[in-house]
Every structure is written in structure tokens, then in C-alpha cells.
C-alpha positions as CSV (number, residue, x, y, z in Angstrom):
1,X,55.1,102.4,113.1
2,X,58.3,102.7,111.2
3,X,61.3,100.6,112.4
4,X,64.4,100.9,110.2
5,X,62.2,101.7,107.2
6,X,60.0,98.6,107.8
7,X,56.3,98.9,108.6
8,X,54.4,97.0,111.2
9,X,53.1,94.3,108.9
10,X,56.6,93.6,107.5
11,X,58.0,93.2,111.1
12,X,55.1,90.9,111.9
13,X,55.8,88.8,108.8
14,X,59.6,88.6,109.7
15,X,58.7,87.5,113.3
16,X,56.4,84.8,112.0
17,X,59.0,83.5,109.6
18,X,61.6,83.6,112.4
19,X,59.3,81.6,114.7
20,X,58.8,79.0,112.0
21,X,62.5,78.7,111.1
22,X,64.1,79.1,114.5
23,X,61.4,77.7,116.8
24,X,59.9,79.2,119.8
25,X,62.8,78.5,122.1
26,X,65.4,80.5,120.2
27,X,63.3,83.7,119.7
28,X,63.9,85.2,123.2
29,X,67.7,84.5,122.9
30,X,67.8,86.1,119.4
31,X,65.8,89.1,120.6
32,X,68.1,89.5,123.7
33,X,71.2,89.4,121.5
34,X,69.7,91.9,119.1
35,X,68.9,94.2,122.0
36,X,72.4,94.0,123.3
37,X,73.8,94.8,119.9
38,X,71.5,97.8,119.4
39,X,72.4,99.1,122.8
40,X,76.2,98.7,122.1
41,X,75.8,100.5,118.8
42,X,73.9,103.4,120.4
43,X,76.5,103.7,123.2
44,X,79.3,103.7,120.6
45,X,77.5,106.3,118.6
46,X,76.9,108.5,121.6
47,X,80.6,108.2,122.6
48,X,81.7,109.1,119.1
49,X,79.4,112.1,119.0
50,X,80.7,113.3,122.4
51,X,84.4,112.9,121.4
52,X,83.9,114.8,118.1
53,X,82.0,117.6,119.8
54,X,84.7,117.9,122.5
55,X,87.5,118.0,119.8
56,X,85.6,120.7,117.9
57,X,85.2,122.8,121.0
58,X,88.9,122.5,121.8
59,X,89.8,123.5,118.2
60,X,87.4,126.4,118.3
61,X,88.9,127.6,121.6
62,X,92.4,127.3,120.3
63,X,91.5,129.2,117.2
64,X,89.9,132.0,119.2
65,X,93.0,132.1,121.5
66,X,95.3,132.4,118.5
67,X,93.2,135.2,117.0
68,X,93.3,137.1,120.3
69,X,97.0,136.6,120.6
70,X,97.5,137.9,117.0
71,X,95.4,140.9,117.7
72,X,97.4,141.7,120.9
73,X,100.7,141.4,119.0
74,X,99.3,143.7,116.2
75,X,98.1,146.2,118.8
76,X,101.5,146.3,120.5
77,X,103.3,146.6,117.2
78,X,101.2,149.5,116.1
79,X,101.5,151.3,119.5
80,X,105.3,150.8,119.4
81,X,105.5,152.2,115.9
82,X,103.4,155.2,116.8
83,X,105.6,156.0,119.8
84,X,108.9,156.1,117.9
85,X,110.0,158.7,115.5
86,X,110.8,157.5,112.0
87,X,114.5,157.2,111.2
88,X,116.0,160.3,109.5
89,X,117.5,159.8,106.1
């Protein structure tokens, strides 16, 4: 078991020290607070990931649209030039 880079024995030692220092009444309250904090961090991380992914998708679509528009303009220019005779000197 590996929790934040800490093995099972280290977690057990931390819990025993917390029980001695805080007392048995405070342990559930501390665990509840830590659980809420971890949940909030995970939620914020998921929201950030979603926002960044969404923005990257929008930027990619805009880039593809710009490239397609540029290709259309280039195709129209080349067909317009091919249809006209060059000016005489």
C-alpha cells in the first residue's frame, strides 16, 4: 500500500502518534476534515483538467478553420489567375 509515497507502517505510526497527541475524540473530526479537503482538491483538479481540455479543443478547431479558410482563398486566387490572360506589355 502506497499513500502519498508513505507505506502502511508509516501511516500506522502517524495514526498512533495522532491518537496519543489529539486524543480519541478528535481523530474522527480530523479525518472528516481531511476527507473533505482531498475531495475538494480532486474536484478542483478535475474542473481544471476539463477547462484546459476544452480550451485546447477550441484552439485546435479555430486553427483548423483558419487553415481551411486560407486554403480556400489560395484556391480561389489560383483559379482567378489561371482564368485571366496576363497583361500585355
